[in-house]
C-alpha positions, 0 to 999 in steps of 0.5 A: 459465511457473511461477505461483502459482494460486488455483483456489478461494476459501478462508480458508486461503491455503495452498490456492494452488499453484505450477503451469506455465501456458501463455503466451498471445498479447498483445492490442493495447496489452499488454506481457509482463513477465519478473517480477523482484519482486512485493510482497505486499499485504493485497488479495492475501490478501483476493482468495484469501479472496473478501473483497476488493471486486475479485473476479477470476474463477477461476482467477487468479494473485495479485500486484497490483503488481511490477517486471520487464523488458519482453520483448514488446510488443503492437501499438500500444505506444509508451510502453515497449520491450523491455528496459525495466525497468518497474513498475506495478499489475497487480491480479492476475498478479504472483506468476509468472515472467511477467505480462501488463499493459496498457502504460498500467498500467506505467511505467519504474522511477525512476532509481536504484531496483532491481527489489525497491525498485521493487516495494515502493513504488507501491501503498503510497506512492500510497495515502499520497500520495492520502490525505495530499495529495488527501484529507487536505489535510495542511499543514506544521506539522500533527500527523499520527497514523499507525496501523499505522505499521510496515506498508507503507502506514503506513510510507509515510504516516510517510515522506511526512508527515515530508517534507511538514513534519508532526509525525508520531505513529506507533503500532505493536503491538510494541517491535521495530516501535516502535523501528524507527519511532523510528529512521525519524524519527517524532516520537512513537511509541506503542502501537497501543492506549491512545494517546488521552491521549498524543496529546492531551498531545503536541498541547497538548490539541487532538488530531491534525489528520489521522489515517491509519487502515488498521487500523479496529476499536478503533483507529478508535474511539479515534481519534475521541477524540483528533482535533482540531476540523476534523480529517480521519480518513482511512479506509484499510482494516480490517486489524483485521478489524472495520469500525467504526461511528460515530454522526454526532453525533461528527463534528458535535460535534467538527467533524471529517471522516471521509474514505474513501481509495481511491487506485486508484479515485481515479485511475480516476475522475480520470485527469488527477489520477491521472497527476499522483499517479503523477508525484509519487511517481515524482519523489519516488522519483528524488529519494530522498525515498521510501525503501521498506523491504523486511524480507524477500524470498522466491522464488516457491516460497515465495510462500505463506510471504511472504503468511503473514508479512504475515497474521501481522503479522510484516512491517515495511515490505514483503515481496517475492516474487522470481520 
């Protein structure tokens, strides 16, 4: 099979190459998937650079999530069968013609979704769901401020925030992205810097109840200045490149919480809740409440270009590789 292979850690993601790899035999509990679509995520880039918390042994095939058709099942697998369309988290292996996964890590594609849409929604919407419902306790009528709102995890938070009845403020870095977010339904759209006063004006001086921050850096610093008393500042990631710091007197004086969000780890720590989370986003997908937006697709030979598109902040929603 053909696959995109990382053989050395490098800041230059163009160091990965397409290679022909042998297919190995399945172990019990595993399935072989003919990959039809794999979405691009920042952790794919960070793994190549050796900057992600999970560091797979070399060599490895990037691609942490995707969708495809089951073409072989290992001993003991009963949850899916040959011919099923499945979606799931792989951690690695998605940017290839075939991938092997634990059967427990994949599930059938929600009805009405094609492979590209199915590849685009799991990680982003699971992150947003765990952040807003499990960690942020977002309530109808509250104000939700979403940073990096035109990206995959940001747009998922906008969609779910609106679905859950919140008033959604979205920030983004360009006019094109902000226009897109207005059309998507955000109640207020602002630039990604200098948003503090507009947020306070929109909320009558109270500030945002929940702030969803996958950006970090200066965005986090400014968010501290416009969060409501009893607010929840959700730490999703640091795409800005700078991990911010906060003096603990600020949460004390302003009465807000800083809450870390790791959706995958949450499910591993609390398996029953993890299954409930997946069931919830799948049900929303089947009901049409989840609408993943894919701005571009690339063939496997152009997987590096797909990652570079994400790396240079040119993506709105998701970009997908179609092996």
